[in-house]
DRENDO-1510 file (C-alpha; in Angstrom, 1 decimal, always signed):
<recs>
REC; n; res; u; v; w
REC; 1; UNK; +13.6; -6.7; -22.0 .
REC; 2; UNK; +11.6; -9.9; -22.2 .
REC; 3; UNK; +11.1; -12.5; -19.5 .
REC; 4; UNK; +13.4; -15.5; -19.8 .
REC; 5; UNK; +12.4; -18.6; -17.9 .
REC; 6; UNK; +15.1; -20.1; -15.8 .
REC; 7; UNK; +14.7; -23.9; -16.5 .
REC; 8; UNK; +16.6; -24.7; -13.2 .
REC; 9; UNK; +14.0; -22.9; -11.1 .
REC; 10; UNK; +11.2; -25.0; -9.6 .
REC; 11; UNK; +7.9; -23.2; -9.7 .
REC; 12; UNK; +5.7; -23.1; -6.6 .
REC; 13; UNK; +3.0; -25.3; -8.2 .
REC; 14; UNK; +5.7; -28.0; -8.8 .
REC; 15; UNK; +6.9; -27.6; -5.2 .
REC; 16; UNK; +3.3; -28.0; -4.0 .
REC; 17; UNK; +3.0; -31.3; -5.9 .
REC; 18; UNK; +6.3; -32.5; -4.3 .
REC; 19; UNK; +5.1; -31.4; -0.9 .
REC; 20; UNK; +1.7; -33.3; -1.3 .
REC; 21; UNK; +3.6; -36.4; -2.5 .
REC; 22; UNK; +6.0; -36.4; +0.4 .
REC; 23; UNK; +3.5; -35.3; +3.0 .
REC; 24; UNK; -0.1; -36.3; +2.0 .
REC; 25; UNK; -1.4; -35.3; +5.4 .
REC; 26; UNK; +0.5; -32.0; +5.3 .
REC; 27; UNK; -1.0; -28.5; +4.9 .
REC; 28; UNK; +0.0; -25.0; +4.1 .
REC; 29; UNK; -1.5; -22.4; +6.4 .
REC; 30; UNK; -0.9; -18.8; +7.6 .
REC; 31; UNK; +1.6; -18.9; +10.5 .
REC; 32; UNK; -1.0; -16.9; +12.4 .
REC; 33; UNK; -4.5; -17.7; +11.1 .
REC; 34; UNK; -6.0; -14.7; +13.0 .
REC; 35; UNK; -3.7; -12.4; +11.1 .
REC; 36; UNK; -2.4; -14.1; +7.9 .
REC; 37; UNK; -0.8; -10.9; +6.5 .
REC; 38; UNK; +0.3; -7.5; +7.7 .
REC; 39; UNK; +0.7; -4.2; +5.9 .
REC; 40; UNK; +4.2; -2.8; +6.6 .
REC; 41; UNK; +6.0; +0.3; +5.7 .
REC; 42; UNK; +9.6; -0.4; +4.8 .
REC; 43; UNK; +11.8; +2.5; +3.6 .
REC; 44; UNK; +8.9; +4.6; +2.8 .
REC; 45; UNK; +7.2; +1.9; +0.7 .
REC; 46; UNK; +4.1; -0.1; +1.6 .
REC; 47; UNK; +4.3; -3.9; +1.5 .
REC; 48; UNK; +1.9; -6.8; +2.1 .
REC; 49; UNK; +3.9; -9.3; +4.3 .
REC; 50; UNK; +2.6; -12.8; +4.5 .
REC; 51; UNK; +4.0; -15.5; +6.8 .
REC; 52; UNK; +3.2; -19.1; +5.8 .
REC; 53; UNK; +3.7; -22.4; +7.6 .
REC; 54; UNK; +4.2; -25.8; +5.9 .
REC; 55; UNK; +3.0; -28.5; +8.2 .
REC; 56; UNK; +4.2; -31.9; +7.2 .
REC; 57; UNK; +1.7; -33.6; +9.5 .
REC; 58; UNK; -1.4; -32.2; +11.3 .
REC; 59; UNK; +0.6; -32.1; +14.6 .
REC; 60; UNK; +4.0; -31.0; +13.1 .
REC; 61; UNK; +5.9; -29.4; +16.0 .
REC; 62; UNK; +8.3; -27.5; +13.7 .
REC; 63; UNK; +6.7; -26.5; +10.4 .
REC; 64; UNK; +8.7; -24.8; +7.7 .
REC; 65; UNK; +8.2; -21.1; +7.8 .
REC; 66; UNK; +8.2; -18.9; +4.8 .
REC; 67; UNK; +7.9; -15.1; +4.6 .
REC; 68; UNK; +7.2; -13.0; +1.5 .
REC; 69; UNK; +6.5; -9.4; +0.8 .
REC; 70; UNK; +4.7; -7.8; -2.1 .
REC; 71; UNK; +4.7; -4.1; -3.0 .
REC; 72; UNK; +1.4; -2.3; -2.5 .
REC; 73; UNK; +0.0; -1.3; -4.8 .
REC; 74; UNK; +1.4; -3.9; -7.2 .
REC; 75; UNK; +3.9; -2.5; -9.7 .
REC; 76; UNK; +2.6; -4.5; -12.7 .
REC; 77; UNK; -0.8; -5.3; -14.2 .
REC; 78; UNK; -0.2; -8.9; -13.0 .
REC; 79; UNK; +0.4; -8.0; -9.4 .
REC; 80; UNK; -1.9; -5.0; -8.9 .
REC; 81; UNK; -5.1; -6.2; -7.2 .
REC; 82; UNK; -3.6; -9.6; -6.2 .
REC; 83; UNK; -0.9; -8.5; -3.9 .
REC; 84; UNK; -2.1; -10.7; -1.0 .
REC; 85; UNK; -2.4; -13.8; -3.2 .
REC; 86; UNK; +1.1; -13.2; -4.7 .
REC; 87; UNK; +2.7; -12.8; -1.3 .
REC; 88; UNK; +0.8; -15.9; +0.0 .
REC; 89; UNK; +2.0; -18.0; -2.9 .
REC; 90; UNK; +5.6; -16.8; -2.5 .
REC; 91; UNK; +5.5; -17.5; +1.2 .
REC; 92; UNK; +4.1; -21.0; +0.6 .
REC; 93; UNK; +6.9; -21.8; -1.7 .
REC; 94; UNK; +9.5; -20.6; +0.8 .
REC; 95; UNK; +7.7; -22.5; +3.6 .
REC; 96; UNK; +7.8; -25.8; +1.6 .
REC; 97; UNK; +11.6; -25.3; +1.1 .
REC; 98; UNK; +12.1; -24.5; +4.8 .
REC; 99; UNK; +10.3; -27.7; +5.7 .
REC; 100; UNK; +12.8; -29.6; +3.4 .
REC; 101; UNK; +9.9; -30.9; +1.4 .
REC; 102; UNK; +10.8; -29.1; -1.9 .
REC; 103; UNK; +13.6; -27.5; -3.7 .
REC; 104; UNK; +14.0; -24.2; -5.5 .
REC; 105; UNK; +16.4; -25.5; -8.1 .
REC; 106; UNK; +16.8; -28.6; -10.1 .
REC; 107; UNK; +20.2; -29.5; -8.8 .
REC; 108; UNK; +20.2; -33.2; -8.3 .
REC; 109; UNK; +21.8; -35.2; -11.1 .
REC; 110; UNK; +19.8; -38.0; -12.7 .
REC; 111; UNK; +21.2; -41.5; -12.9 .
REC; 112; UNK; +21.8; -40.9; -16.7 .
REC; 113; UNK; +23.7; -37.6; -15.9 .
REC; 114; UNK; +25.9; -39.4; -13.3 .
REC; 115; UNK; +26.5; -42.3; -15.8 .
REC; 116; UNK; +27.5; -39.8; -18.6 .
REC; 117; UNK; +29.8; -37.9; -16.3 .
REC; 118; UNK; +31.4; -41.1; -15.2 .
REC; 119; UNK; +31.9; -42.1; -18.8 .
REC; 120; UNK; +33.6; -38.7; -19.5 .
REC; 121; UNK; +35.8; -39.1; -16.5 .
REC; 122; UNK; +36.8; -42.7; -17.5 .
REC; 123; UNK; +37.7; -41.4; -21.1 .
REC; 124; UNK; +39.8; -38.6; -19.6 .
REC; 125; UNK; +41.6; -41.0; -17.3 .
REC; 126; UNK; +42.3; -43.4; -20.2 .
REC; 127; UNK; +43.6; -40.5; -22.4 .
REC; 128; UNK; +45.9; -39.4; -19.5 .
REC; 129; UNK; +47.2; -43.0; -19.2 .
REC; 130; UNK; +47.8; -43.2; -22.9 .
REC; 131; UNK; +49.8; -40.0; -22.9 .
REC; 132; UNK; +51.9; -41.2; -19.9 .
REC; 133; UNK; +52.5; -44.6; -21.6 .
REC; 134; UNK; +53.5; -43.0; -24.9 .
REC; 135; UNK; +55.8; -40.6; -23.1 .
REC; 136; UNK; +57.5; -43.6; -21.4 .
REC; 137; UNK; +57.9; -45.4; -24.6 .
REC; 138; UNK; +59.1; -42.4; -26.6 .
REC; 139; UNK; +62.4; -41.9; -24.7 .
REC; 140; UNK; +61.7; -38.1; -24.7 .
REC; 141; UNK; +63.2; -36.2; -21.8 .
REC; 142; UNK; +61.0; -34.1; -19.5 .
REC; 143; UNK; +62.0; -30.7; -21.0 .
REC; 144; UNK; +61.0; -31.9; -24.5 .
REC; 145; UNK; +57.7; -33.3; -23.1 .
REC; 146; UNK; +57.0; -29.9; -21.5 .
REC; 147; UNK; +57.9; -28.1; -24.7 .
REC; 148; UNK; +55.5; -30.3; -26.7 .
REC; 149; UNK; +52.8; -29.8; -24.0 .
REC; 150; UNK; +53.2; -26.0; -24.4 .
REC; 151; UNK; +53.0; -26.2; -28.2 .
REC; 152; UNK; +49.8; -28.2; -27.9 .
REC; 153; UNK; +48.2; -25.4; -25.7 .
REC; 154; UNK; +48.9; -27.0; -22.3 .
REC; 155; UNK; +49.8; -25.0; -19.2 .
REC; 156; UNK; +51.1; -26.2; -15.9 .
REC; 157; UNK; +51.7; -29.9; -15.2 .
REC; 158; UNK; +50.8; -32.5; -17.8 .
REC; 159; UNK; +49.5; -34.7; -15.0 .
REC; 160; UNK; +46.9; -32.0; -14.0 .
REC; 161; UNK; +45.7; -31.4; -17.6 .
REC; 162; UNK; +42.0; -32.3; -18.1 .
REC; 163; UNK; +41.6; -30.7; -21.6 .
REC; 164; UNK; +40.8; -33.5; -24.0 .
REC; 165; UNK; +42.0; -31.5; -27.1 .
REC; 166; UNK; +45.4; -30.6; -25.5 .
REC; 167; UNK; +45.9; -34.2; -24.3 .
REC; 168; UNK; +45.0; -35.6; -27.7 .
REC; 169; UNK; +47.3; -33.2; -29.5 .
REC; 170; UNK; +50.1; -34.0; -27.0 .
REC; 171; UNK; +49.6; -37.8; -27.5 .
REC; 172; UNK; +49.9; -37.3; -31.3 .
REC; 173; UNK; +53.0; -35.1; -30.9 .
REC; 174; UNK; +54.7; -37.6; -28.6 .
REC; 175; UNK; +54.0; -40.5; -31.0 .
REC; 176; UNK; +55.4; -38.6; -34.0 .
REC; 177; UNK; +58.6; -37.5; -32.0 .
REC; 178; UNK; +61.6; -39.8; -32.0 .
REC; 179; UNK; +64.0; -40.4; -29.1 .
REC; 180; UNK; +66.2; -37.5; -30.1 .
REC; 181; UNK; +63.3; -35.1; -29.7 .
REC; 182; UNK; +62.7; -34.3; -33.4 .
REC; 183; UNK; +59.1; -33.9; -34.5 .
</recs>
């Protein structure tokens, strides 16, 4: 199975850029410089454990702390021989997130995304209003409206429907129905 990149994931190098931008005097250091990593046995396996600290300022009283472990020896040609560096990089990434200086996912909507979502919501609300207005003008009773709604693929209450296709079909059905309920 091949590697698929998750486009929502923010790589550590990008987090580092964000950290440097937000905290130009900040630094990433081992939590304990005298012992930056340890070798631990967990469940019969050997791991390199690295604890990093993300200092936002030189005298940051509460740096972000990140912990990472890497199997030893590394399980792939990419990790074997660089277990400490891999654990360190992972711990840095976690420490920057813990310091609230970087994110692991791209989850904040851009202004364009917010604008587009608002336009979609406005269009939905207008369609719902058009359906309601057409229903009032049609003279159809509630039972006939609900029957048309079901025929158009709707479920539940018409007022709760957010499916554009169903609402558009219902609007068309209401407009083509006469006051006696015939379509």
